[in-house]
C-alpha positions in Angstrom: -45.7 -12.6 47.8 -42.9 -10.4 47.5 -42.4 -10.5 51.0 -42.1 -14.1 51.6 -39.7 -14.2 49.3 -37.2 -11.5 50.3 -37.4 -13.0 54.1 -36.9 -16.6 52.7 -33.9 -15.1 50.8 -32.2 -13.5 53.8 -32.6 -16.6 55.7 -30.8 -18.4 52.8 -28.1 -15.7 53.3 -27.3 -16.3 57.3 -27.6 -19.9 57.1 -24.1 -19.6 54.2 -22.7 -17.0 56.7 -22.9 -18.6 59.4 -21.6 -21.4 58.0 -19.1 -20.3 56.3 -17.6 -19.3 60.3 -17.7 -23.4 61.7 -20.2 -21.9 64.2 -22.6 -24.3 65.4 -26.1 -22.0 64.4 -26.6 -21.3 67.9 -24.6 -22.5 70.9 -24.3 -21.9 74.4 -21.7 -20.5 75.4 -19.6 -17.9 72.7 -16.0 -16.2 74.2 -13.8 -13.0 72.7 -11.3 -14.8 73.5 -8.9 -18.0 72.9 -8.3 -17.9 77.5 -12.2 -17.9 78.2 -12.8 -20.2 75.3 -10.2 -23.1 77.1 -11.2 -22.3 80.3 -15.2 -22.7 79.1 -14.9 -25.8 77.4 -12.9 -27.5 80.0 -15.7 -27.1 82.6 -18.7 -28.0 79.6 -17.3 -30.3 79.3 -20.0 -32.5 76.2 -23.1 -30.9 78.2 -22.8 -27.3 76.7 -21.3 -26.2 73.4 -19.0 -22.7 73.8 -17.9 -21.2 70.7 -15.1 -18.8 70.0 -15.6 -15.5 68.3 -12.9 -14.3 67.1 -11.2 -15.8 64.2 -8.1 -17.9 64.5 -5.1 -16.6 63.6 -6.5 -12.8 64.0 -5.2 -10.0 66.1 -8.2 -9.8 68.9 -7.3 -6.2 69.8 -8.8 -5.8 65.4 -11.8 -8.1 66.0 -15.1 -6.5 65.2 -17.8 -7.8 64.9 -19.0 -9.6 61.9 -23.5 -9.4 62.6 -23.4 -13.1 62.5 -21.5 -12.9 64.9 -24.2 -10.8 67.3 -27.0 -13.2 66.4 -25.1 -15.4 68.0 -24.0 -13.4 71.6 -28.1 -13.1 71.7 -28.7 -16.9 70.6 -26.3 -17.6 73.1 -27.2 -18.6 77.4 -24.2 -16.9 78.2 -21.1 -14.4 76.5 -18.1 -14.1 78.5 -16.0 -10.8 76.7 -12.4 -9.7 77.6 -12.8 -6.4 79.2 -13.9 -2.8 78.1 -10.6 -2.1 77.5 -10.2 -4.8 74.5 -13.3 -5.3 73.5 -13.5 -2.2 72.5 -16.5 -3.2 69.2 -18.4 -3.1 72.8 -19.8 0.0 72.6 -22.1 -1.1 75.7 -22.3 -4.1 77.9 -26.8 -3.9 78.6 -27.2 -4.3 75.5 -25.6 -6.8 73.6 -26.8 -10.3 73.7 -30.7 -11.7 74.1 -32.6 -11.2 76.5 -32.1 -14.2 78.5 -28.7 -14.1 77.1 -25.8 -13.3 80.9 -23.2 -11.3 80.1 -20.1 -11.6 81.6 -16.8 -9.7 82.0 -14.0 -11.3 81.8 -11.4 -9.1 84.0 -14.0 -8.4 87.0 -12.4 -12.5 87.7 -9.8 -11.2 88.9 -10.1 -8.2 91.7 -7.8 -5.5 92.4 -7.0 -3.2 94.7 -4.6 -1.3 94.2 -2.0 -2.2 92.4 -2.2 -5.9 93.8 -5.2 -7.9 95.0 -5.6 -11.0 97.8 -7.9 -13.5 96.0 -9.9 -15.9 98.7 -6.8 -18.7 98.2 -3.8 -16.1 98.5 -3.7 -16.0 94.7 -2.4 -12.2 94.2 -2.5 -10.3 90.3 -1.1 -7.4 89.5 -2.9 -5.2 87.8 -2.7 -5.2 83.8 -5.1 -5.0 80.1 -3.6 -8.3 79.9 -4.8 -10.8 83.2 -5.7 -13.5 81.6 -1.5 -14.6 81.2 -1.3 -15.3 84.2 -1.6 -18.4 85.5 -3.1 -17.7 88.5 -5.7 -15.6 87.4 -6.6 -18.1 84.9 -7.3 -20.9 88.2 -9.1 -17.6 89.5 -10.9 -17.3 86.1 -13.0 -21.0 86.1 -14.3 -19.7 89.7 -15.9 -17.0 87.7 -16.5 -19.1 84.5 -17.8 -22.1 86.6 -20.8 -19.8 88.6 -22.0 -18.9 85.7 -21.6 -21.8 84.2 -24.3 -23.9 87.2 -26.5 -20.7 86.7 -27.4 -21.6 83.0 -27.2 -25.3 83.5 -27.8 -26.1 87.4 -29.1 -29.4 86.6 -25.0 -30.8 85.5 -24.2 -29.0 88.4 -22.1 -32.4 89.7 -20.5 -32.5 86.2 -19.8 -29.1 85.9 -17.7 -29.2 89.2 -15.6 -32.5 88.5 -14.5 -30.7 85.3 -13.1 -27.3 87.2 -11.7 -29.3 89.3 -9.3 -31.8 86.8 -8.5 -28.6 85.1 -7.3 -26.7 88.6 -5.0 -29.3 89.0 -3.9 -29.4 86.0 -3.3 -25.6 85.3 -1.7 -24.9 89.2 0.6 -28.4 88.8 2.3 -27.1 85.5 2.6 -23.3 87.9 4.0 -25.1 90.5 7.2 -26.8 87.7 7.5 -23.4 86.5 7.7 -21.2 90.0 10.0 -24.6 91.5 12.3 -23.9 88.5 12.3 -20.4 89.7 12.8 -21.0 92.8 16.0 -23.9 92.5 17.8 -22.4 89.3 18.9 -18.4 91.4 20.0 -17.2 87.7 21.4 -14.0 87.8 20.0 -12.6 84.9 16.5 -13.8 84.8 15.9 -11.5 81.9 14.3 -12.2 78.3 14.4 -9.6 75.0 11.0 -9.5 73.1 10.8 -8.2 70.3 6.8 -6.7 69.5 4.1 -5.3 72.5 4.3 -7.0 75.8 1.7 -8.2 76.8 3.3 -11.2 78.9 4.4 -8.6 82.3 1.8 -10.3 84.2 2.9 -13.8 83.6 7.1 -12.5 84.0 6.1 -10.7 87.5 3.9 -14.1 87.9 8.1 -15.9 88.5 10.2 -12.6 89.0 11.6 -12.6 85.7 12.4 -10.2 83.3 10.3 -9.4 79.7 12.6 -6.5 78.3 10.6 -5.1 75.2 13.2 -4.5 72.6 11.2 -1.1 70.8 7.3 -1.1 71.1 6.8 2.2 69.5 6.6 0.6 66.5 5.0 -3.5 65.5 6.4 -7.0 64.7 5.9 -6.9 61.0 6.6 -2.6 60.9 9.7 -2.9 58.1 13.6 -0.9 60.3 15.0 1.6 59.3 18.8 1.1 59.1 19.5 3.2 62.1 16.7 1.0 63.9 18.0 -2.5 62.7 21.8 -0.6 63.7 20.3 0.4 66.7 18.0 -2.3 68.2 21.5 -5.3 66.5 23.4 -3.6 69.1 21.3 -3.8 71.6 21.0 -7.8 71.4 24.3 -8.6 70.8 25.3 -5.9 74.0 23.3 -8.3 76.4 24.7 -11.3 75.4 21.3 -13.3 75.0 21.4 -15.5 71.7 17.8 -15.8 72.3 15.3 -13.3 70.7 11.2 -13.8 71.6 8.6 -13.8 69.0 5.4 -12.9 69.3 2.7 -15.0 68.3 0.4 -14.3 64.5 2.1 -12.1 64.2 5.0 -12.2 61.1 8.3 -10.9 62.5 9.5 -9.3 60.0 11.4 -6.9 62.7 13.0 -10.0 64.2 13.8 -11.6 61.8 15.9 -8.4 60.4 17.9 -7.4 63.2 18.3 -11.8 62.4 20.1 -11.2 60.0 22.2 -8.3 60.3 23.6 -9.9 63.1 23.8 -13.3 61.7 26.0 -11.5 58.5 28.4 -10.1 61.8 28.5 -13.7 63.0 27.1 -13.3 65.4 24.4 -16.5 66.5 21.3 -15.2 67.3 17.0 -17.3 67.1 13.8 -17.1 67.6 11.5 -18.2 70.1 7.4 -17.4 70.5 6.2 -16.3 73.5 2.1 -16.8 73.5 -0.5 -14.7 74.8 -3.2 -17.2 74.6 -5.7 -14.8 73.7 -6.2 -16.7 69.7 -4.7 -19.5 68.2 -3.0 -20.9 64.8 -4.8 -22.9 62.9 -2.5 -25.8 63.1 -3.0 -25.4 66.8 -6.3 -25.3 66.7 -6.9 -29.1 64.3 -4.0 -30.0 67.4 -5.8 -28.8 70.2 -4.4 -27.3 72.1 -4.3 -25.7 75.5 -3.8 -23.1 77.9 -2.0 -25.2 79.8 0.3 -26.3 76.3 1.1 -22.7 75.9 1.6 -23.2 78.9 4.5 -25.6 79.3 5.4 -24.3 75.6 6.4 -20.7 77.2 8.3 -22.2 79.5 10.2 -24.3 77.4 11.5 -21.5 75.3 12.3 -19.7 78.1 14.5 -22.0 79.6 15.5 -22.7 76.6 16.8 -18.8 76.4 17.5 -18.5 80.2 20.6 -21.5 79.2 19.3 -23.7 81.5 
Protein backbone atom coordinates (compact mmCIF):
# COMPACT_ATOMS: atom_id res chain seq x y z
CA UNK A 1 0.00 0.00 0.00
CA UNK A 2 2.87 2.34 0.81
CA UNK A 3 4.50 1.64 -2.58
CA UNK A 4 1.22 2.38 -4.35
CA UNK A 5 0.91 5.68 -2.46
CA UNK A 6 4.47 6.71 -3.39
CA UNK A 7 3.92 5.83 -7.05
CA UNK A 8 0.65 7.76 -7.14
CA UNK A 9 2.29 10.77 -5.50
CA UNK A 10 5.17 10.70 -7.98
CA UNK A 11 2.72 10.52 -10.86
CA UNK A 12 0.76 13.52 -9.56
CA UNK A 13 3.97 15.54 -9.15
CA UNK A 14 5.03 14.69 -12.70
CA UNK A 15 1.65 15.76 -14.09
CA UNK A 16 1.88 19.02 -12.14
CA UNK A 17 5.38 19.72 -13.47
CA UNK A 18 4.29 18.95 -17.02
CA UNK A 19 1.35 21.35 -16.74
CA UNK A 20 3.68 24.08 -15.49
CA UNK A 21 5.88 23.79 -18.58
CA UNK A 22 3.01 24.47 -20.95
CA UNK A 23 4.06 21.44 -23.03
CA UNK A 24 1.72 18.73 -24.21
CA UNK A 25 1.96 15.50 -22.22
CA UNK A 26 3.24 13.60 -25.24
CA UNK A 27 4.37 15.84 -28.13
CA UNK A 28 5.13 14.17 -31.44
CA UNK A 29 8.14 16.40 -32.13
CA UNK A 30 10.44 18.10 -29.61
CA UNK A 31 13.01 20.73 -30.63
CA UNK A 32 15.73 22.50 -28.67
CA UNK A 33 15.65 25.77 -30.61
CA UNK A 34 13.04 28.13 -32.02
CA UNK A 35 14.23 27.95 -35.65
CA UNK A 36 13.78 24.18 -35.74
CA UNK A 37 10.48 24.50 -33.91
CA UNK A 38 9.24 27.03 -36.46
CA UNK A 39 10.30 25.00 -39.48
CA UNK A 40 8.88 21.76 -38.09
CA UNK A 41 5.61 23.46 -37.11
CA UNK A 42 5.09 24.85 -40.60
CA UNK A 43 5.56 21.40 -42.09
CA UNK A 44 3.53 19.51 -39.48
CA UNK A 45 0.55 21.85 -39.58
CA UNK A 46 -2.33 20.35 -37.60
CA UNK A 47 -1.25 16.74 -38.08
CA UNK A 48 1.48 16.57 -35.44
CA UNK A 49 2.26 18.39 -32.19
CA UNK A 50 5.56 20.27 -31.96
CA UNK A 51 7.05 21.59 -28.73
CA UNK A 52 9.95 23.94 -28.01
CA UNK A 53 12.07 22.57 -25.19
CA UNK A 54 14.02 25.69 -24.18
CA UNK A 55 11.88 28.11 -22.11
CA UNK A 56 10.94 31.37 -23.78
CA UNK A 57 13.46 34.14 -23.24
CA UNK A 58 16.29 31.78 -22.26
CA UNK A 59 19.56 31.60 -24.18
CA UNK A 60 20.11 28.16 -25.72
CA UNK A 61 23.79 28.16 -24.75
CA UNK A 62 22.93 28.03 -21.05
CA UNK A 63 20.00 25.59 -21.22
CA UNK A 64 20.03 22.41 -19.16
CA UNK A 65 17.25 19.85 -19.62
CA UNK A 66 15.13 18.90 -16.62
CA UNK A 67 13.78 15.47 -15.79
CA UNK A 68 10.42 16.54 -17.24
CA UNK A 69 12.15 17.62 -20.46
CA UNK A 70 13.75 14.19 -20.70
CA UNK A 71 10.34 12.57 -20.37
CA UNK A 72 9.04 14.63 -23.29
CA UNK A 73 12.05 13.66 -25.40
CA UNK A 74 11.57 10.00 -24.52
CA UNK A 75 7.90 10.12 -25.51
CA UNK A 76 8.55 12.05 -28.72
CA UNK A 77 8.55 10.41 -32.11
CA UNK A 78 11.10 12.91 -33.40
CA UNK A 79 13.68 14.95 -31.46
CA UNK A 80 15.51 17.77 -33.26
CA UNK A 81 18.50 19.20 -31.44
CA UNK A 82 20.76 22.08 -32.51
CA UNK A 83 24.26 20.57 -32.37
CA UNK A 84 26.69 18.78 -30.09
CA UNK A 85 28.59 22.05 -29.62
CA UNK A 86 25.54 24.00 -28.41
CA UNK A 87 23.46 21.31 -26.70
CA UNK A 88 26.29 20.23 -24.43
CA UNK A 89 23.78 18.83 -21.93
CA UNK A 90 23.31 15.92 -24.34
CA UNK A 91 26.20 13.74 -23.25
CA UNK A 92 25.45 10.99 -25.77
CA UNK A 93 22.90 11.50 -28.58
CA UNK A 94 22.67 7.72 -28.99
CA UNK A 95 21.31 7.35 -25.46
CA UNK A 96 18.69 10.12 -25.49
CA UNK A 97 15.03 9.55 -26.30
CA UNK A 98 12.91 6.42 -26.24
CA UNK A 99 13.41 3.25 -28.27
CA UNK A 100 11.18 4.63 -31.05
CA UNK A 101 12.43 8.25 -30.93
CA UNK A 102 14.28 9.46 -34.03
CA UNK A 103 17.08 11.72 -32.78
CA UNK A 104 18.35 14.27 -35.31
CA UNK A 105 21.39 16.54 -35.08
CA UNK A 106 20.17 19.50 -37.15
CA UNK A 107 23.68 20.81 -37.78
CA UNK A 108 24.05 17.85 -40.15
CA UNK A 109 21.37 19.35 -42.38
CA UNK A 110 24.04 21.71 -43.70
CA UNK A 111 26.96 19.75 -45.11
CA UNK A 112 30.38 21.38 -45.37
CA UNK A 113 33.33 20.83 -47.66
CA UNK A 114 36.25 22.59 -45.98
CA UNK A 115 34.91 26.13 -45.39
CA UNK A 116 32.11 26.08 -47.98
CA UNK A 117 29.72 23.40 -49.12
CA UNK A 118 27.53 23.20 -52.20
CA UNK A 119 24.04 21.83 -51.74
CA UNK A 120 21.98 20.26 -54.54
CA UNK A 121 20.34 23.46 -55.74
CA UNK A 122 23.49 25.59 -55.67
CA UNK A 123 23.11 26.77 -52.07
CA UNK A 124 26.40 27.52 -50.37
CA UNK A 125 27.01 27.90 -46.65
CA UNK A 126 29.91 29.19 -44.64
CA UNK A 127 30.75 26.81 -41.83
CA UNK A 128 29.68 28.35 -38.53
CA UNK A 129 28.25 27.07 -35.29
CA UNK A 130 25.26 29.39 -35.80
CA UNK A 131 24.34 27.83 -39.13
CA UNK A 132 20.60 28.56 -38.86
CA UNK A 133 20.94 32.33 -39.33
CA UNK A 134 21.70 31.83 -43.05
CA UNK A 135 18.26 31.67 -44.76
CA UNK A 136 19.57 29.28 -47.40
CA UNK A 137 20.63 26.93 -44.63
CA UNK A 138 17.06 27.20 -43.32
CA UNK A 139 15.80 26.02 -46.70
CA UNK A 140 18.00 22.92 -46.51
CA UNK A 141 16.80 22.38 -42.95
CA UNK A 142 13.21 22.41 -44.20
CA UNK A 143 13.97 19.58 -46.62
CA UNK A 144 15.87 17.72 -43.92
CA UNK A 145 13.04 17.93 -41.39
CA UNK A 146 10.46 17.00 -44.04
CA UNK A 147 12.14 13.64 -44.65
CA UNK A 148 11.97 12.72 -40.96
CA UNK A 149 8.39 13.91 -40.54
CA UNK A 150 7.34 11.74 -43.48
CA UNK A 151 9.23 8.88 -41.88
CA UNK A 152 7.17 9.10 -38.68
CA UNK A 153 3.89 9.78 -40.52
CA UNK A 154 3.99 8.60 -44.16
CA UNK A 155 0.20 8.64 -44.40
CA UNK A 156 0.16 12.48 -44.62
CA UNK A 157 3.17 12.82 -46.95
CA UNK A 158 1.36 14.92 -49.57
CA UNK A 159 0.13 17.33 -46.90
CA UNK A 160 3.61 17.76 -45.44
CA UNK A 161 5.23 18.33 -48.82
CA UNK A 162 2.69 21.05 -49.67
CA UNK A 163 3.32 22.78 -46.33
CA UNK A 164 7.08 22.58 -46.80
CA UNK A 165 6.87 23.99 -50.31
CA UNK A 166 4.73 26.92 -49.15
CA UNK A 167 7.13 27.91 -46.36
CA UNK A 168 10.12 27.29 -48.61
CA UNK A 169 8.70 29.85 -51.05
CA UNK A 170 8.09 32.32 -48.24
CA UNK A 171 11.66 32.11 -46.94
CA UNK A 172 13.09 32.23 -50.47
CA UNK A 173 11.01 35.30 -51.37
CA UNK A 174 12.28 37.13 -48.29
CA UNK A 175 15.86 36.07 -49.03
CA UNK A 176 15.64 37.34 -52.61
CA UNK A 177 14.25 40.65 -51.38
CA UNK A 178 17.22 41.13 -49.04
CA UNK A 179 19.65 40.00 -51.73
CA UNK A 180 18.14 42.43 -54.25
CA UNK A 181 18.54 45.28 -51.77
CA UNK A 182 22.26 44.68 -51.34
CA UNK A 183 22.76 44.15 -55.07
CA UNK A 184 20.82 47.27 -56.05
CA UNK A 185 22.29 49.64 -53.48
CA UNK A 186 26.04 49.63 -53.85
CA UNK A 187 26.92 50.80 -50.36
CA UNK A 188 30.46 52.03 -50.00
CA UNK A 189 30.42 50.80 -46.43
CA UNK A 190 28.21 47.78 -45.75
CA UNK A 191 29.17 47.70 -42.09
CA UNK A 192 27.05 47.63 -38.97
CA UNK A 193 28.29 47.61 -35.37
CA UNK A 194 27.17 45.04 -32.85
CA UNK A 195 27.45 45.17 -29.06
CA UNK A 196 27.77 41.59 -27.98
CA UNK A 197 28.41 38.07 -29.18
CA UNK A 198 28.08 38.05 -32.98
CA UNK A 199 26.08 34.97 -33.93
CA UNK A 200 25.04 36.53 -37.24
CA UNK A 201 28.23 36.11 -39.28
CA UNK A 202 26.69 33.50 -41.66
CA UNK A 203 23.87 35.98 -42.32
CA UNK A 204 26.38 38.74 -42.99
CA UNK A 205 28.47 36.51 -45.24
CA UNK A 206 25.39 35.62 -47.25
CA UNK A 207 24.74 39.24 -48.19
CA UNK A 208 28.21 40.77 -48.12
CA UNK A 209 27.42 42.61 -44.90
CA UNK A 210 30.20 43.25 -42.39
CA UNK A 211 29.08 42.91 -38.78
CA UNK A 212 31.71 44.39 -36.48
CA UNK A 213 31.49 43.18 -32.90
CA UNK A 214 32.25 46.12 -30.65
CA UNK A 215 33.33 43.77 -27.91
CA UNK A 216 33.33 40.03 -27.48
CA UNK A 217 35.21 39.46 -24.25
CA UNK A 218 32.20 39.84 -22.01
CA UNK A 219 28.43 39.62 -22.07
CA UNK A 220 26.14 42.48 -23.13
CA UNK A 221 24.70 42.68 -19.61
CA UNK A 222 28.12 43.23 -18.03
CA UNK A 223 28.94 46.63 -16.55
CA UNK A 224 31.68 48.51 -18.40
CA UNK A 225 34.61 50.03 -16.57
CA UNK A 226 35.22 53.75 -17.10
CA UNK A 227 38.07 53.03 -19.52
CA UNK A 228 36.01 50.50 -21.50
CA UNK A 229 33.11 52.91 -21.65
CA UNK A 230 35.34 55.66 -23.09
CA UNK A 231 37.14 53.29 -25.49
CA UNK A 232 33.99 51.79 -26.98
CA UNK A 233 32.22 55.16 -27.14
CA UNK A 234 35.16 56.62 -29.06
CA UNK A 235 35.14 53.63 -31.41
CA UNK A 236 31.46 54.10 -32.21
CA UNK A 237 31.85 57.82 -32.75
CA UNK A 238 34.92 57.44 -34.96
CA UNK A 239 33.05 54.97 -37.17
CA UNK A 240 30.43 57.62 -37.91
CA UNK A 241 27.55 55.27 -37.23
CA UNK A 242 24.52 56.43 -35.27
CA UNK A 243 23.17 52.91 -34.78
CA UNK A 244 24.44 50.17 -32.51
CA UNK A 245 22.94 46.69 -32.75
CA UNK A 246 22.14 44.65 -29.66
CA UNK A 247 21.22 41.04 -28.99
CA UNK A 248 17.66 39.90 -28.49
CA UNK A 249 16.73 38.52 -25.05
CA UNK A 250 19.73 40.16 -23.35
CA UNK A 251 19.82 43.24 -21.15
CA UNK A 252 22.01 45.69 -23.16
CA UNK A 253 23.69 47.20 -20.11
CA UNK A 254 26.97 47.91 -21.92
CA UNK A 255 25.27 49.34 -25.01
CA UNK A 256 23.10 51.61 -22.88
CA UNK A 257 26.21 52.88 -21.11
CA UNK A 258 27.83 53.73 -24.44
CA UNK A 259 24.63 55.40 -25.62
CA UNK A 260 24.49 57.51 -22.45
CA UNK A 261 28.14 58.55 -22.79
CA UNK A 262 27.67 59.65 -26.40
CA UNK A 263 24.38 61.41 -25.65
CA UNK A 264 26.15 63.46 -22.97
CA UNK A 265 28.66 64.43 -25.66
CA UNK A 266 25.89 65.51 -28.03
CA UNK A 267 26.28 62.46 -30.27
CA UNK A 268 23.02 60.65 -31.08
CA UNK A 269 23.14 56.87 -30.94
CA UNK A 270 20.13 54.58 -31.39
CA UNK A 271 20.01 50.92 -30.42
CA UNK A 272 18.57 48.36 -32.84
CA UNK A 273 17.96 44.66 -32.27
CA UNK A 274 19.67 42.04 -34.43
CA UNK A 275 17.84 38.79 -33.76
CA UNK A 276 19.66 35.46 -34.06
CA UNK A 277 16.46 33.34 -34.20
CA UNK A 278 17.46 30.94 -31.43
CA UNK A 279 14.54 31.76 -29.12
CA UNK A 280 11.63 34.14 -28.67
CA UNK A 281 10.43 36.54 -26.03
CA UNK A 282 7.03 35.88 -24.50
CA UNK A 283 5.61 38.82 -26.47
CA UNK A 284 6.86 37.48 -29.80
CA UNK A 285 5.57 34.02 -28.94
CA UNK A 286 2.12 35.39 -28.11
CA UNK A 287 2.13 37.27 -31.43
CA UNK A 288 3.03 34.08 -33.34
CA UNK A 289 6.25 35.56 -34.72
CA UNK A 290 7.96 33.29 -37.27
CA UNK A 291 11.47 32.85 -38.65
CA UNK A 292 10.42 34.91 -41.68
CA UNK A 293 9.05 37.65 -39.43
CA UNK A 294 12.43 37.86 -37.69
CA UNK A 295 14.22 37.94 -41.05
CA UNK A 296 12.10 40.92 -42.08
CA UNK A 297 12.60 42.64 -38.73
CA UNK A 298 16.38 42.32 -39.04
CA UNK A 299 16.22 43.54 -42.62
CA UNK A 300 14.30 46.68 -41.69
CA UNK A 301 16.74 47.45 -38.87
CA UNK A 302 19.74 46.96 -41.15
CA UNK A 303 18.25 49.26 -43.79
CA UNK A 304 17.74 51.87 -41.09
CA UNK A 305 21.36 51.59 -39.98
CA UNK A 306 22.69 51.79 -43.52
CA UNK A 307 20.65 54.90 -44.20
CA UNK A 308 18.32 53.69 -46.94
